[in-house]
C-alpha positions, 0 to 999 in steps of 0.5 A: 217600935218600942220593945216590950220589957221581959216579964217574969214567966210563971207556970200556967195550967195545961187544961184549956178550961183553966186558961184565964186569959186564953193564949189561944183564941178560936174563931167562932163559926156556924157550921151547917150540915145535913143528915141522911134524912135531909134535916139541916143543923146549924151549930156554933163552933170555935175549934177551927183552923186552916191546916193546908193551903194546897189543897185548901184544907181546914180542921174542925174539932168537936165531940163525936156525939155532936150532931155536927160531927155525926152529920159530917161523918154520914154525908161527908159535907159541911159549910163553915159560915162566918158570922160578924159582930152584928149577929154575935149573940144569936150565933153564940147562942146557937149550940146544936140547933135542928132547924128543920123541926123549928128549933133554934134560932131562925137562920135564913138558909140558902143553897150552897154552890158545891155541897148539899149542906146550906149556907147561913145567909146572915153570915158574911163568908161561907167555906163549903167543904168535903170531909177529907180525913178524921182524927180521934183524940179520945173517946169523946173528941174528933178532928174533921179535916175539910177540903174547901171546894167553894168560897162565897163572901158578902160583896161589901167585903171586896170593897176598899183596902184590906184594912177596911175589909177586915173592919167589915168582916168583924170576925168573932173569937171565943175567949172563954165561957161567956166572953168573946172578942171581935176583930174590928180593926187591922194594922199594917206592918212594915217588914 
């Protein structure tokens, strides 16, 4: 293995909107939720991360005024759907979509295993969550901590070695406005 030569470091802006390139990437997911009237919403989000393994818990951050946050706070349930590169443009164009009124992209919704919010069939994996905790950061932003109750994946993701499985998953990552990346290969490293 060749070592990278030390590079001169320069100060970088603190505001994330000024990061070009962004040193922290956010995986693009579609979050499906329902409001108390049973209306389904699907929205693309990229501020998401695992925060604990036992119990399996993730964090999802968004604006408190987004329909996604409102629904999750009302019903305490949601599904994180993992799109692949094949539906990247449709997924990234999702924004906030109220599906029961016919607005937004025509996703195929199916019942989840453990929660009332549906899964998005076009996605390759689904994490069904219940709201465990919240953390407000300012007047506009909130982190929602979801305990994962069930996970389902496309059967093809379970075939082949791990490198092949990641090639099939092809998760999307938000880089900056109008730019995304795809994980299309995985490499092993020896410890």
